[in-house]
C-alpha positions as CSV (number, residue, x, y, z in Angstrom):
1,X,130.8,86.0,100.4
2,X,130.6,86.1,96.6
3,X,134.3,87.2,96.4
4,X,135.3,84.5,98.7
5,X,133.7,81.8,96.5
6,X,135.3,83.4,93.4
7,X,138.7,83.5,95.1
8,X,138.5,79.7,95.7
9,X,138.2,79.3,92.0
10,X,140.9,81.8,91.1
11,X,138.3,84.0,89.4
12,X,138.1,87.8,89.4
13,X,136.1,89.6,92.1
14,X,132.6,90.8,91.4
15,X,131.9,94.3,90.0
16,X,130.5,97.3,91.9
17,X,126.9,96.6,90.8
18,X,127.0,92.9,91.3
19,X,124.7,93.0,94.5
20,X,122.2,95.2,92.7
21,X,122.1,93.0,89.6
22,X,121.9,89.9,91.8
23,X,118.8,91.2,93.6
24,X,117.2,92.1,90.2
25,X,117.6,88.5,89.1
26,X,115.8,87.1,92.1
27,X,112.1,87.8,92.0
28,X,111.7,87.0,95.7
29,X,114.1,89.7,96.7
30,X,113.7,93.5,96.7
31,X,115.9,96.4,97.7
32,X,114.2,98.7,100.3
33,X,115.4,101.8,102.1
34,X,115.6,101.3,105.8
35,X,114.7,103.9,108.4
36,X,116.5,104.8,111.6
37,X,114.8,103.5,114.7
38,X,115.5,104.4,118.3
39,X,117.1,101.5,120.1
40,X,115.1,102.0,123.3
41,X,111.8,101.9,121.4
42,X,112.9,98.8,119.4
43,X,113.8,97.1,122.7
44,X,110.4,97.8,124.1
45,X,108.7,96.0,121.2
46,X,110.0,92.7,122.6
47,X,107.0,90.3,122.7
48,X,108.1,89.2,126.2
49,X,107.7,92.8,127.6
50,X,104.4,93.4,125.8
51,X,102.9,90.0,127.0
52,X,104.0,90.8,130.5
53,X,102.3,94.2,130.3
54,X,99.0,92.6,129.2
55,X,99.3,90.0,132.0
56,X,99.7,92.9,134.5
57,X,96.5,94.6,133.1
58,X,94.5,91.3,133.2
59,X,95.7,90.5,136.8
60,X,94.8,94.1,138.0
61,X,91.3,93.9,136.4
62,X,90.7,90.5,138.1
63,X,92.1,91.6,141.5
64,X,89.8,94.7,141.7
65,X,86.8,93.4,139.7
66,X,87.1,96.2,137.2
67,X,84.5,96.3,134.4
68,X,85.3,97.3,130.8
69,X,83.3,100.5,131.3
70,X,85.7,101.5,134.1
71,X,88.9,100.9,132.1
72,X,90.2,104.3,131.0
73,X,93.3,105.5,129.1
74,X,94.5,109.0,129.2
75,X,97.2,110.9,127.3
76,X,98.0,114.3,126.1
77,X,98.8,115.6,122.6
78,X,100.0,119.0,121.3
79,X,98.9,121.3,118.5
80,X,100.7,124.2,116.9
81,X,97.6,126.3,116.2
82,X,98.6,127.4,112.7
83,X,100.5,124.4,111.5
84,X,98.7,121.6,109.5
85,X,99.9,118.1,108.6
86,X,101.1,117.1,105.2
87,X,98.4,115.7,102.9
88,X,97.6,114.5,99.5
89,X,96.6,116.5,96.4
90,X,95.4,115.6,92.9
91,X,97.3,117.6,90.2
92,X,97.8,117.5,86.5
93,X,100.2,114.8,85.3
94,X,102.5,117.4,83.8
95,X,103.2,119.1,87.1
96,X,106.7,118.9,88.4
97,X,107.6,118.9,92.1
98,X,105.4,118.6,95.2
99,X,102.4,120.9,95.5
100,X,102.3,123.3,98.4
101,X,99.5,124.1,100.9
102,X,99.5,127.5,102.5
103,X,99.2,127.5,106.3
104,X,99.0,130.4,108.8
105,X,102.2,129.2,110.5
106,X,101.3,130.3,114.0
107,X,103.3,128.0,116.3
108,X,101.7,128.8,119.6
109,X,101.3,125.6,121.5
110,X,98.1,124.0,122.7
111,X,98.0,120.9,124.8
112,X,94.9,118.7,124.9
113,X,94.6,116.1,127.7
114,X,92.0,113.4,126.9
115,X,90.6,110.2,128.4
116,X,88.7,107.4,126.7
117,X,87.4,104.1,127.9
118,X,87.2,100.6,126.5
119,X,83.5,100.9,125.7
120,X,84.1,103.7,123.2
121,X,83.3,106.7,125.4
122,X,85.4,109.9,125.9
123,X,85.2,112.5,128.7
124,X,85.2,116.2,127.9
125,X,88.7,117.5,126.8
126,X,91.0,119.4,129.1
127,X,92.7,122.1,126.9
128,X,95.8,124.1,128.0
129,X,96.7,127.2,126.2
130,X,99.6,129.6,126.6
131,X,98.7,132.7,128.7
132,X,97.9,134.0,132.2
133,X,94.3,135.0,131.8
134,X,91.1,133.7,130.3
135,X,89.6,135.9,127.6
136,X,85.8,136.1,127.3
137,X,85.8,135.7,123.5
138,X,87.3,132.2,123.8
139,X,84.0,131.1,125.3
140,X,81.6,133.6,123.6
141,X,82.6,132.8,120.1
142,X,83.6,129.1,120.3
143,X,80.3,127.6,121.5
144,X,82.3,124.9,123.4
145,X,80.2,122.7,125.7
146,X,80.0,123.8,129.3
147,X,81.8,120.7,130.6
148,X,84.9,121.3,128.5
149,X,87.8,122.7,130.5
150,X,90.2,125.5,129.3
151,X,93.3,126.1,131.4
152,X,96.4,128.2,130.9
153,X,100.1,127.8,131.6
154,X,103.0,130.0,130.6
155,X,103.9,128.0,127.5
156,X,100.8,125.9,126.8
157,X,102.3,122.7,128.3
158,X,101.1,120.7,131.2
159,X,102.7,120.6,134.6
160,X,102.1,118.9,137.9
161,X,99.4,121.4,139.0
162,X,97.5,121.0,135.8
163,X,97.9,117.3,135.8
164,X,96.3,117.2,139.2
165,X,93.5,119.5,138.0
166,X,92.9,117.2,135.1
167,X,92.6,114.2,137.5
168,X,89.9,116.0,139.4
169,X,88.2,116.7,136.1
170,X,88.4,113.0,135.2
171,X,86.9,112.0,138.6
172,X,84.0,114.5,138.2
173,X,83.4,113.2,134.6
174,X,83.5,109.4,135.4
175,X,82.4,108.8,139.1
176,X,78.7,109.0,138.4
177,X,78.9,106.7,135.4
178,X,81.2,104.2,137.1
179,X,79.8,100.6,137.2
180,X,82.1,99.0,139.8
181,X,83.9,100.1,142.9
182,X,87.2,100.8,141.2
183,X,88.3,102.6,138.0
184,X,91.5,101.6,136.1
185,X,93.5,104.5,134.6
186,X,96.2,103.6,132.2
187,X,98.8,106.3,131.7
188,X,102.3,107.0,130.6
189,X,105.4,107.9,132.7
190,X,105.1,111.7,132.4
191,X,106.1,113.5,135.7
192,X,102.8,115.3,135.9
193,X,101.0,112.0,136.2
194,X,103.0,110.8,139.2
195,X,103.1,113.7,141.6
196,X,102.4,113.1,145.3
197,X,99.0,114.9,145.0
198,X,98.0,112.9,141.9
199,X,98.8,109.5,143.5
200,X,97.2,110.4,146.8
201,X,94.0,111.5,145.1
202,X,93.8,108.2,143.1
203,X,94.2,106.2,146.3
204,X,91.5,108.2,148.1
205,X,89.0,107.8,145.2
206,X,89.6,104.1,144.2
207,X,91.4,105.0,141.0
208,X,93.9,102.3,140.1
209,X,96.8,103.5,137.9
210,X,98.9,101.4,135.6
211,X,101.9,102.9,133.8
212,X,102.8,101.8,130.3
213,X,106.3,100.6,129.5
214,X,108.6,103.4,128.4
215,X,108.9,104.0,124.6
216,X,106.0,101.8,123.8
217,X,103.1,104.2,123.5
218,X,103.1,103.8,119.7
219,X,102.0,100.2,120.2
220,X,100.1,100.2,123.5
221,X,98.5,103.7,123.9
222,X,94.9,103.5,122.6
223,X,94.8,107.3,122.1
224,X,98.0,107.3,120.0
225,X,96.9,104.2,118.0
226,X,93.3,105.1,117.2
227,X,92.4,108.8,117.9
228,X,95.1,111.5,118.0
229,X,96.3,111.1,114.4
230,X,92.8,111.3,112.9
231,X,92.0,114.2,115.2
232,X,95.0,116.2,113.9
233,X,94.1,115.4,110.3
234,X,90.6,116.7,110.9
235,X,91.9,119.8,112.6
236,X,94.1,120.4,109.6
237,X,91.1,120.3,107.3
238,X,89.3,122.8,109.5
239,X,92.3,125.2,109.3
240,X,92.5,124.7,105.5
241,X,88.8,125.7,105.3
242,X,89.6,128.9,107.3
243,X,92.4,129.7,104.9
244,X,90.1,129.4,101.9
245,X,87.9,131.9,103.7
246,X,90.8,134.4,103.8
247,X,91.6,133.9,107.5
248,X,95.4,133.9,107.6
249,X,96.1,134.1,111.3
250,X,94.9,131.5,113.8
251,X,94.5,132.6,117.4
252,X,92.7,130.8,120.2
253,X,89.5,132.4,119.1
254,X,89.7,130.4,115.8
255,X,91.4,127.4,117.3
256,X,88.6,126.4,119.7
257,X,85.7,126.1,117.2
258,X,88.1,124.4,114.7
259,X,89.2,121.9,117.4
260,X,85.6,121.4,118.5
261,X,84.5,120.4,115.0
262,X,87.5,118.1,114.6
263,X,86.9,116.4,117.9
264,X,83.2,115.7,117.2
265,X,84.1,114.2,113.8
266,X,86.8,111.9,115.1
267,X,86.2,110.9,118.7
268,X,83.5,108.4,117.7
269,X,82.7,105.2,119.4
270,X,84.2,103.2,116.5
271,X,87.5,105.1,116.5
272,X,87.9,104.8,120.3
273,X,87.1,101.1,120.3
274,X,89.6,100.6,117.5
275,X,92.3,102.2,119.6
276,X,91.6,99.8,122.4
């Protein structure tokens, strides 16, 4: 545009740094780096879609007379047992480059399936580790509560069978504390949450399921918004403490107590309510 205006005046075109210098002269403007953003995710941030989603939730609550105590969200998250998140460190001003934090580096995968409700409560976690058999020392040395569930799969991921086992765990954990006749379970579109057994069990036990719009969990998923990030940060701190104690390999024996401490510190009523 600037060159078009100058051409009308028979003037020379602008230089290579004209745009940069123009922004510097305007205090209300600033140059920022943009980040790449998935088109499908951006499309699902349309306020029309989000408002429609909330209307569906409200209508479902009204239709079945569901109380806030009986509104549950569940999701899963994964941990690489020996990998910690990036953090901040205070260093001398003369130091060059980014500081490094040593980590065990064990990339064995653990999946945690968790449910929380709108009143700030959480049910016991359902933890899936890679393996075929349960080892006694997982339980003997971790001091996990008796109502926590440890399951195994070949790769530490969930599947249809384990998704159904989690649903029965959810029912056992919430049926006695249910206030009304129906419970609302808000979930994502993962295949293991929509198997025939899963849906039949929900119908038989008055569990109403609502699926989130695809690619919108970063906005609408209470566990993603309020709980999982702080849980992983707390787990990283537990692993850093083990490293300072000269423990350089993290197996399930070390994972379970570290995760237990992180869970107790972060799945608080205020964090859970904040997610909702």
